[in-house]
TORSE-905164 format. One record per atom (N, C-alpha, C): residue in three letters; x, y negated, z negated. Coordinates in steps of 0.1 Angstrom, whole numbers, plus 5000, padded with zeros to 4 digits. Layout:
alaXYZ...
REM end
This chain:
unk637947346423unk638547486429unk637647576437unk636147536436unk635147636444unk635147576456unk634747436462unk634847386467unk636147386476unk637547406472unk638647456484unk638647596488unk638147686478unk638047826479unk636347856492unk635947726490unk634747726507unk635547696515unk635947596514unk636447506530unk638247616532unk638547706525unk639447786529unk638747926536unk637647976532unk636948076535unk636548036545unk635847926552unk635447806560unk636347866570unk637447806569unk638547766577unk639347906585unk639048046573unk639148176579unk638548216584unk637048166585unk636548256600unk636348226608unk636548076609unk636948006622unk638248046628unk639248096621unk640748136627unk640348286634unk639748386622unk639048516627unk638548496645unk637848396643unk636948376656unk637648346667unk638848256663unk640248216678unk641148236671unk642048326673unk643448376668unk644148266675unk643748186687unk644648116695unk644448006695unk644747896696unk644447746705unk645347706712unk644047606717unk645447516726unk645347376727unk646347306719unk646147136719unk646647096732unk646047016729unk646546866743unk647146766739unk648246686742unk648746576736unk648446466747unk647746336743unk647446266750unk648746116751unk649046056758unk649645906758unk649345816768unk648645736760unk647945606766unk646345666774unk646045776769unk645045846778unk644645976785unk645945946787unk646446046800unk647046176790unk646946336796unk647546386787unk648946436796unk650046446782unk651046416783unk651846546781unk651246716772unk651446776768unk650546876767unk651347026761unk650047076751unk650747176745unk650247266741unk651047326723unk649847456723unk649947566726unk649547676721unk649947696702unk649247746696unk649047786683unk648247876679unk649348026672unk648948106667unk648448086653unk647448186648unk647748226634unk648748356632unk649048316618unk650548416615unk650048436602unk650248546592unk650048566580unk650348446573unk649048436567unk649548276554unk649748186563unk649148156578unk649948026581unk649447986598unk650047956605unk650147946624unk651447916627unk651547896635unk652847906646unk652547806654unk653147706663unk653447656676unk654447656686unk654147676700unk655147636709unk654347536717unk655347476720unk654547356731unk655847216737unk655247166747unk656347046754unk655246936758unk655946846761unk655246696765unk656446616771unk655946526778unk657046466782unk656746256774unk657846226777unk657546076768unk658646016773unk658545896780unk659345776786unk660045916792unk659445976804unk660746016814unk661346146807unk661346166794unk661846326789unk661346416785unk661746526790unk661146636787unk661446686770unk660746726764unk660746746750unk659946876747unk660546996741unk659847126738unk660347136721unk659347216719unk659247236702unk658647336700unk658947416687unk658947536681unk658247506665unk657647556657unk657647556640unk656947676639unk656847676628unk656247796621unk655647696610unk654247756600unk654047676588unk653047786583unk653647806565unk652847916559unk652447846548unk651247896538unk650547796529unk650847916515unk650647876504unk650847966493unk648847956488unk648648036484unk647148076479unk646247936476unk647447826470unk646447676464unk646347616474unk646847656487unk646847566499unk648547466501unk648847486491unk650447406493unk651447446504unk652047386511unk652947426522unk653747516511unk654047646519unk655247716513unk656347736520unk656147716537unk657247746543unk657347646554unk658647606562unk658247506571unk659747516582unk659347536596unk660747536601unk659747426618unk661247376619unk660647346633unk662147306638unk661547366658unk662847356661unk662647256675unk663047116679unk662647046689unk663647026701unk663747026711unk664646996719unk664546916729unk665346786728unk665246686741unk666546696746unk666546596758unk667746616766unk669246566757unk670246676757unk671446646753unk670746666733unk670446726732unk669846746717unk669046816708unk669646866702unk668246986697unk668246936679unk667346926672unk667146876664unk666046986653unk666547006645unk665847146634unk665347086622unk664647136615unk664247126602unk663847266594unk664747296584unk663847406576unk663247316563unk662947426553unk662747426540unk663147486529unk663047456521unk663047566507unk662147526494unk662247626486unk660947576478unk661147616467unk661647526450unk661647586442unk661347486431unk661147476419unk660947436409unk659247326412unk658347366418unk657447296423unk657347176434unk658647186442unk659047066455unk659447136467unk659447136475unk660147166490unk660947076496unk661947116493unk663047046500unk663347066517unk663146946523unk663747006538unk664746946541unk665146996551unk666446976555unk666746966573unk667246846576unk667146846594unk668746816594unk668446866607unk669946886612unk669846826626unk670746796633unk671046756652unk672246796653unk671746946663unk673147016670unk673947046662unk673147116650unk673747236641unk674247116631unk674346996633unk675046926615unk673546886611unk674046886596unk673446806585unk672846706588unk671446626592unk671546496595unk670946406583unk669946486574unk669546496560unk668946556552unk668546536539unk667846646530unk667246576521unk665746626514unk664746556505unk663846646503unk664046636492unk662846716478unk661546646476unk660846666482unk659046656476unk658046716472unk657346656460unk657046716453unk655546776457unk655746966454unk654147056464unk652846986454unk651946996466unk650446976459unk649747086469unk648047066468unk647247096471unk646847006488unk646846876483unk646946776488unk647646726503unk648546816497unk650146786511unk649846826521unk650146796535unk649946846547unk651346826553unk651846896559unk653246866569unk652446836583unk652546676589unk652446636601unk653646596606unk654246666616unk655446566627unk654446516638unk655446446640unk654746346653unk654946406665unk655346546666unk656646596677unk655246726679unk654546746674unk653446886674unk652546826674unk651446916678unk650046866679unk649146976671unk649147106669unk648547206658unk648147176646unk649247086643unk650047056627unk648046986623unk647646946628unk646446826622unk645346956619unk645747036626unk644447126619unk644347146601unk645547116600unk645547136586unk644347066576unk644046946581unk643446866575unk642346926573unk641747036577unk640347116578unk640347116565unk641747156553unk641247216540unk641447116529unk641247006537unk641446896527unk640546796526unk639446796541unk638446746542unk637346776546unk636246776540unk635046846540unk633846746546unk633446816557unk632746726562unk631246676556unk630746736545unk629646646540unk630246646523unk631746636523unk632346646507unk632546506505unk633546536495unk633746376488unk634546296499unk634146156497unk634846076504unk635045946494unk636045886493unk637445926499unk638345996493unk638646086505unk639846216498unk641446166498unk642246206491unk643546186488unk644346266495unk645146216503unk646046326514unk647646286514unk647946376514unk649646276512unk650546386525unk650746276532unk651446326550unk652646366544unk653846436548unk654846466545unk655146476565unk656246376567unk656246346578unk658246386577unk658246566587unk659446626585unk661046546591unk661046506603unk661646446608unk662146306605unk661446256598unk661946086593unk661946116575unk662046256573unk661646306555unk661146166544unk660046166553unk659146036546unk657846126539unk657146046525unk656146106523unk655045976522unk654045976529unk652745886530unk652045896523unk651245856513unk649845896510unk648445776512unk647745876519unk646945856528unk645445866521unk644545756523unk643245746518unk642345806526unk641445886532unk640845916539unk639445906535unk638545816542unk637445786542unk636145816554unk635145906549unk634745936562unk633745836566unk633845786579unk632845656587unk631845666590unk631045586588unk629345606588unk629445626606unk628245656609unk627745716626unk628245856628unk627445866634unk627446066642unk627746066658unk628946156655unk629346176669unk629046336673unk628746356687unk629246516694unk630146546701unk630546666704unk631246696703unk630546826714unk631446856730unk630946936738unk632247016739unk632347136744unk633247246749unk632947396753unk633147376765unk632847506773unk631347526769unk630147456773unk628847446776unk628447436759unk629247406748unk628847416738unk628447306731unk627947286725unk627747166720unk627347116705unk627747026696unk627546986680unk627846896674unk627646886665unk627746716654unk629146716651unk629946596653unk631046586643unk630746476633unk631846436630unk632146316619unk633246276624unk633246126624unk634846056619unk635446036605unk636846056604unk637546046592unk638345916596unk638545826588unk639945756589unk641145776578unk642045766578unk643145816570unk644345666568unk643945606563unk644745526563unk646045506551unk646645416552unk647745376542unk648545206544unk648745136536unk648944996536unk650345036542unk651245136547unk652245166551unk653045056561unk651644966573unk651045036576unk650245146584unk649745266581unk649545386591unk648145386589unk647345426604unk646145426606unk646345566613unk645345716607unk644645826618unk643545826618unk643045866630unk641445896628unk641046036634unk640346146629unk640446256631unk638546266629unk638246396640unk637046436642unk637446566640unk635646566629unk635746686627unk634446786628unk634346906631unk632946976637unk632546966624unk631046926620unk630146896612unk629847026604unk629347146613unk629347266608unk630447346600unk631247346607unk632447426601unk633647396598unk633847226599unk635047196594unk636647186603unk635847246613unk636947266622unk637747116628unk639247056623unk639546936633unk639546916647unk638546866654unk638946876671unk639946776678unk640146636671unk640346556674unk641346466667unk642846426670unk643046326657unk643846226667unk644046106665unk644345986669unk644945846658unk646445826669unk647445736660unk647345616669unk646345546664unk645645336670unk647045306677unk648345316667unk649445206670unk650445266681unk650245406680unk651345456694unk650145466704unk649045456703unk648645536716unk648645656717unk648145716708unk648445896711unk647245956705unk646846056711unk645946116706unk646046316705unk645746396698unk645546536701unk644646636703unk644246736705unk642746706707unk643046896710unk641946936706unk641547106712unk641547066728unk642547136734unk642147156749unk640247186749unk640247126759unk638347116771unk637447046759unk637546996746unk636946936736unk636446776740unk635146736740unk635046626749unk634246576734unk634646426733unk633946346723unk633046226726unk631646216723unk630946116728unk630346056714unk630045916714unk629645846702unk628045846703unk627445896692unk625645886696unk625345796691unk625945746675unk625245616664unk626645586655unk627945546664unk628945526659unk628645376651unk629145396635unk628645276627unk630045186629unk629645066637unk631045006643unk630444796639unk630944766637unk630544606634unk629644546648unk629144516642unk628544356658unk629244326664unk629644306674unk630344196686unk629744096680unk630643976681unk630043836679unk629243796692unk628843686687unk627943636702unk628543576712unk629443476709unk630243426717unk630943516727unk631043656722unk631243746734unk630343746745unk629143766743unk628043776751unk628043656764unk629143566762unk628543486771unk629243476783unk627943466795unk629143446811unk630043356812unk630943456816unk632343406821unk632743456833unk633643396844unk634043426854unk635443446850unk636043546861unk637643496857unk638543566873unk639143516873unk640443526885unk641643596875unk642443656884unk643743666885unk644943596893unk646043546880unk647443486891unk647843586888unk648843486894unk650143506893unk651543396889unk652143406879unk653043316878unk654543386880unk655443276887unk656143246894unk657243216890unk658143266878unk659643226873unk660643296875unk661243206883unk662643286896unk662243326895unk662643446899unk662943606900unk661543686898unk660843616889unk659843726877unk658743646881unk657543756879unk656443756881unk655743796875unk654843746869unk653743756854unk652743746859unk651443876859unk650343846857unk649143736848unk648243726855unk647343666846unk646343606849unk645443556838unk643943596841unk643943416834unk642643356846unk641843226841unk640443246842unk640443186830unk638743256824unk637843116825unk636943076833unk635742976825unk634343026823unk633342936822unk632042976822unk631643006830unk630543116839unk630243156855unk629343006857unk629242996871unk628842856873unk629242726870unk630442676864unk631042606858unk631542506882unk630842406880unk631242376893unk632642226893unk632442166880unk633542036879unk634842136872unk635842026875unk636942056871unk637042016853unk637542126848unk637642136833unk639042156829unk638742116817unk640142096805unk641042216806unk642242236810unk642342326811unk643142406796unk643142506794unk644242576784unk645242666783unk646042666779unk647442806781unk647442866768unk647242986770unk647343096756unk648643146758unk649643116745unk650443186748unk651043246736unk651243406739unk651343486731unk652743496724unk652343596712unk653243616706unk654343666703unk655543756696unk656543836697unk656543966703unk657544006709unk657244136715unk656744136727unk657044246729unk656144286749unk655044236749unk654144106748unk652744086745unk651544056758unk650744136758unk650044136775unk649444036769unk648644006782unk647943896786unk646443846776unk646243976770unk644643996763unk645543976744unk646843976744unk647244036730unk646344166725unk646244246729unk645744366724unk646644436715unk646744446703unk646844496691unk645844596682unk646744776685unk645644846680unk643644826688unk642944776674unk641544726680unk641044636686unk642444526683unk642144366685unk642344296701unk641544236709unk642344136719unk642144056718unk643443936708unk642843836706unk642743726717unk643943726720unk643943636733unk642743656743unk642043766742unk641143766757unk639243736745unk639943746733unk638643676725unk638843576727unk639843446725unk639643336725unk639943296740unk639843356751unk639743286763unk638143266764unk637643416762unk636043376764unk635743286755unk635543286743unk634843176736unk635343046739unk636243036737unk636842876747unk636342856757unk635842956768unk635442906783unk634042846781unk633842926768unk631742906766unk632242796762unk633142716756unk633042576752unk633342476761unk633542536777unk633942456782unk635442416793unk635942496788unk637142496788unk637542596801unk638842556806unk639342706817unk640442716810unk641142876805unk641642906801unk642942996810unk643743016805unk644643086813unk645743146802unk645143316802unk646343376795unk647143456804unk648243486800unk649343586808unk650243706802unk650743766804unk651343876805unk652843776802unk653443826789unk654743776789unk655643886799unk656943836802unk657943846806unk658544006799unk658343986789unk659044166783unk658044246783unk656444236784unk655844306786unk655844336805unk655344276815unk655444266825unk656744316830unk657844366822unk659244406826unk659244526816unk658544556811unk658844706798unk659344776805unk658744856814unk659444926822unk661244926829unk661644826830unk662444776839unk663444686828unk664444776818unk665344726812unk666444636819unk666844666830unk668044636838unk667844466843unk666544466848unk665844346850unk665944176843unk665144296827unk665344186816unk666444106812unk667544236813unk668544156809unk668844106796unk668044226784unk668044186775unk669244136765unk670244146767unk671844126760unk671843996764unk671243936775unk671143776777unk670343706775unk669443796766unk668143726767unk667743596750unk667743486754unk667043406741unk665443366744unk665443246738unk664143176735unk663743106754unk664643066760unk664243026773unk663743116781unk664643246781unk664043356792unk662943416786unk663043466768unk661243486766unk660243416769unk660343296762unk659643176763unk659443066779unk660442996775unk659942886783unk660342816797unk660942966799unk660942906815unk659742976821unk659043066813unk658243146823unk656743046815unk656943006805unk655842946802unk655542756804unk656642686812unk656742586818unk656242666836unk656242736838unk656242796852unk654142816847unk653642856840unk652042886839unk651642726834unk652542636830unk651742486831unk651342486840unk652142476848unk652542416865unk651642476873unk651142626868unk649942686877unk648942646876unk648442596860unk647542606856unk646842466863unk647642386857unk647342256861unk647342196879unk647742296888unk647242266899unk646542356905unk645742426895unk644142516899unk643042446905unk642442496915unk641142356914unk640342386905unk640542456897unk639442516885unk639442376874unk640942326875unk641542256861unk641642126864unk641442016855unk641441866857unk643041886848unk643641856858unk645141846854unk645641716845unk644241676842unk645041536832unk644341566816unk643641726816unk643341726802unk643941906797unk645441886798unk645542016798unk646242046784unk646042186779unk646142216760unk647042286760unk647742376750unk648442486746unk648242536734unk647542706731unk647442756725unk648442836721unk649342816711unk650042906708unk649843046693unk650243166695unk649843246681unk651243276675unk651543306664unk652843346658unk654143306664unk654743336671unk656643296677unk655743226689unk654943246695unk654343176704unk653943056702unk653243026688unk652842886684unk654142826683unk655042906674unk656342856668unk657542766679unk657242816694unk657442766703unk657042646707unk656242676704unk655242526719unk655842396715unk656842386703unk657142156706unk658342216711unk658942346715unk660042366724unk659842336739unk658542396742unk657942426755unk657942296761unk656842206748unk656542076759unk658342016763unk659542006754unk660241946754unk660941966767unk660642156771unk661542186783unk660742156795unk659142146793unk658942016806unk659341916814unk660341836801unk660741686803unk659641586807unk659941566822unk658841436824unk657141476823unk656941676830unk655941666833unk655141686819unk655941656805unk655541706795unk654541596790unk654041516801unk652541396798unk651541456800unk651741566806unk650241646811unk649741666799unk650741736789unk650241816778unk649441716766unk648141716766unk647241666757unk647341706742unk647141816739unk647141856725unk647841986721unk648042016716unk648542156707unk648142226702unk647542366695unk646942416686unk648042526684unk648542536671unk649342606665unk648842716659unk648342846659unk648042956653unk648743006648unk648743066634unk649943136623unk651543146629unk651542956629unk653042986633unk654143006623unk655143096620unk656243106612unk656942976605unk657542936597unk658442826592unk659342816601unk660342746596unk661142686606unk662642806606unk662742826591unk663742956589unk663143096594unk663343146607unk662843256612unk663543346600unk664643386602unk665043456590unk665143496579unk664543406573unk664043336557unk662143456562unk661843396571unk660343486577unk660443606578unk661443676584unk661343806587unk661743886576unk662243816568unk662743896553unk661743916545unk660743796542unk659843806540unk658443896542unk658443906557unk657543996560unk658044186559unk659644166558unk660344346557unk660044356541unk659744236533unk660244276515unk658444296516unk657344226521unk655944266521unk655744416522unk656444466534unk656144546543unk656744696531unk658144676523unk658344746514unk657444746504unk657144676496unk655944636488unk654644696492unk654544756499unk653644836504unk653644986499unk655145056505unk655345156507unk656945186500unk656545136485unk658145156476unk658845286477unk660045276478unk660545426481unk661445426493unk660645346502unk660945406521unk662145356520unk663645446520unk664445426523unk665045366536unk664045396547unk664745316559unk664245166560unk662845136554unk662344996553unk663644906544unk664044966533unk665144956524unk666544916528unk666344996538unk667944986547unk667644906557unk666944826564unk666744746572unk666744596564unk666444626551unk665844466545unk667944456543unk668644516541unk669944556538unk670344486547unk670344546557unk670844506572unk670744376576unk669044356573unk668844206581unk669844066573unk669444136558unk670044046544unk671344016551unk672644106552unk673544096556unk673844016567unk673244056576unk673343966589unk672843866592unk671943796583unk671443666582unk672743576573unk673443626561unk673843566553unk675643576565unk675543696574unk676943626577unk676743516589unk675143516590unk675243396604unk674943266595unk674743246585unk674743116575unk676143096571unk677243176567unk678943186568unk679643166581unk679143206593unk679843186601unk679343116615unk678543096611unk677243086626unk677443156638unk677843286632unk677243396646unk676743536639unk676243616646unk675343716641unk676543816645unk675943936635unk677843986635unk676544126644unk675544126652unk675444226662unk673944236662unk673344336670unk671844326670unk670944336661unk669644326658unk669044306646unk667744356652unk666744436646unk665244466656unk665044436666unk665544506678unk665844536691unk666344336693unk666544276688unk667044116695unk668444146693unk669044106705unk670544076705unk671143976701unk672743996693unk672743876684unk672843726693unk672843746702unk672343596711unk671343526712unk670043666712unk669243586710unk668543536694unk668943616685unk668743586670unk669843446671unk670943436681unk671643276676unk671143176676unk670043206690unk669343116693unk668243056688unk667543196682unk666143156673unk666943056659unk668343096657unk667943076646unk668642916642unk669342896655unk669842766662unk668442666667unk667342696667unk666042616675unk665542566666unk665142456662unk664242356650unk662942356658unk661842406661unk660742346667unk660142226657unk660242266644unk659642146636unk659841996640unk661342006641unk662241876645unk661541826663unk660841956666unk661041876683unk659741826677unk658941896672unk657341806671unk657441716664unk658141706656unk658141556648unk658341476660unk659041506669unk659041376684unk658841396692unk657141436690unk656441456704unk655241356698unk654341356706unk653041206708unk651941316705unk652041406716unk651041526710unk650041506703unk648641486696unk648041566684unk648341686683unk648041756675unk648341876669unk647141936657unk646742056662unk646142156651unk646842266645unk647542256632unk648342406630unk646642456620unk646942606620unk645742656610unk646242786617unk645742886601unk646643046597unk645443046591unk645343186590unk644143286578unk644343256567unk643843266558unk643943276545unk644543406537unk644543546545unk645343656544unk646343686553unk646843616558unk648043636567unk648543686560unk649743786560unk651043806550unk651943776562unk652043736576unk652843726587unk653643596585unk652443526584unk652743336582unk651843286570unk652643286561unk651943246547unk651443146543unk651143086533unk651042936532unk652042896527unk653042936524unk654442846526unk655042816540unk654842946551unk655542876561unk654442726572unk653042736565unk652642566571unk652442486562unk653242526548unk653342416539unk654842316546unk655542436553unk657542356556unk656542256568unk656042296577unk655142246586unk654642106585unk653942076573unk653041976567unk653641866559unk654941956555unk655841836546unk656641756555unk657341876567unk657941786574unk657841716586unk656541686591unk655341626600unk654541506588unk655141516576unk654041436570unk654341286572unk652841236574unk652941086577unk651941086591unk652241186602unk651641196616unk650341176616unk649741086616unk648041086620unk647241176625unk647941196636unk647141306645unk647541446647unk648041476638unk648541646630unk647341706621unk646541786623unk645941826610unk646741996606unk646242006597unk646342146589unk645242236582unk644742356587unk643742396588unk643942546583unk643142606566unk643342746568unk641842816567unk641942916570unk640242946574unk640443126559unk639643086553unk639743176542unk639343356551unk639643446546unk639643576545unk640543596558unk640543526572unk641443606578unk642443646582unk642943756588unk644343776591unk645143736598unk646243766603unk647143696614unk646843716627unk645643796630unk644843786643unk643943726640unk643243656629unk642143566631unk640743646629unk641443766628unk639843896624unk639843856610unk638343886608unk637843856590unk637944016586unk639044026574unk639044136561unk638044066552unk636744086548unk636144046540unk636344106525unk636844226526unk637244286513unk639144306511unk639444246503unk640844276498unk641844236507unk642944266504unk644444216514unk644044246528unk644844176532unk645444196547unk646944276549unk646844446547unk648244446549unk648544496568unk647444506575unk648444526587unk647944666595unk647544756586unk646344886586unk645244796593unk644044716590unk643144656597unk643444626613unk644344596620unk644544566633unk644244686639unk644544776635unk644244956646unk642744956646unk642144916637unk640444936635unk639944836649unk638744856651unk637944746659unk637544596657unk637944486661unk637544406659unk638144296664unk637244176661unk637044026668unk637643946661unk638043816671unk638043686666unk637443656661unk637243626648unk636343506643unk635643406648unk634243366644unk633543276654unk634043196650unk634243176637unk634843036630unk636442966634unk637343106637unk638343056644unk638743026659unk636943076666unk637242996675unk636442886678unk635742776666unk634842676667unk636042586663unk636942636649unk638142556650unk639242546663unk639542636668unk640542596679unk639842516691unk638842566695unk637942476703unk637442296696unk637842296683unk637542126679unk638942106678unk640342136676unk641642106678unk641842066691unk641142126701unk641142086713unk640642006723unk639841956715unk638841856719unk639241746714unk639841706703unk640041606699unk640741476705
REM end
């Protein structure tokens, strides 16, 4: 308790020196809003506004604490175009009950046990991150327990806060001092990074890599002096040259990048990388990993000319009307654009059109046999296929398994349980009637019907191209049962091989300790050199 008292005293000293603070909200690295935070009796309050997807959002809140440090009361008012959201609290019998309303009508209510490790962190306000100063001591115990209560979601997430190796320096208005970095993580998955002043304990900045958002004290700049980070693999130091290209597919235009070893003059075997599900960019950026960029550079160093491209759903992510998502199927999401990319690759002067291969990842691996069929007579151009982390044949079953795994990491999370129930009902209806009852997880009913009717493993069995199917041994998204289904249905094919690389996750990043939960996606990481070697070997056979 003496340590908590010392931290509280330090926080009080900081407050007395600056009773008002301005916090900034950054979206994609750009300032999108700000908030004024003022000290109140036993707590603090904030008023702010920010822009998100073209909408202006205004917020006001108050937060008070018990002498123990546990929250005593909380109120939030949030105004968005066409709606006002409110959160109020009450405390009784060691629990805080939060009630959420929308336009005056109660939308939900839930009680949460109070403790000194509880912090209220709403994703629409910024100054609340300063609460972490009372739980995290720059030179105190690590790891530390943090219970994050997210008011609007009525959700409690338990985080482990671990102080990271390395040193940082912050500067503000001519002042400069040392800082430490904390990572607060949950297998939910959730990752929060927070920088803390080494001498006072003041929180300087926090970021959520998943959302590409950050909050910081206005005017504070952080620089790494000796950040503790894993060494970049040697293959990324290989000298390469790149050129940007445009894939034309009907009325759609997608940007791409073609990579080869610097100084190469002969025509090289061409490789096309096909990205996974969702609005995936050409680099395959997920948090701190750029999987497709890593593969492109690594394979270029092995003597290939590698094309990677933005998926249509990424290139037109801000033009929903152009995408016409209600009519989108696998042809619109993958087949047409990938066929166009294959033909562009074959025509490029860097490339030997007689030696083309495809590398797909996740859903992009799953569709590769369908892409080859869609090429028609031009499929003879394709020499080999490498399928990285392909799901099993039944995408509905794969999705449900992934959702259940997520729920196992955060038991009792009502939104996850409800999503599983909705998905189970939707897929049961499809298997009974042949029709999906409605949209699911951002995909229209017709999209899911197209996916569920497709049989890429059957298509693979009809092809003559050689194939390598590989996965990481710690991949929970495409697990061993998925690869086993491909292996069972393709049994007897002599030019198809299967490989599991130990300790790698879904992004082919090494996870040396513990299981993969997805939270590691948002840390800086690189495709394992062993995976680059395996893919290159699979292409060269």
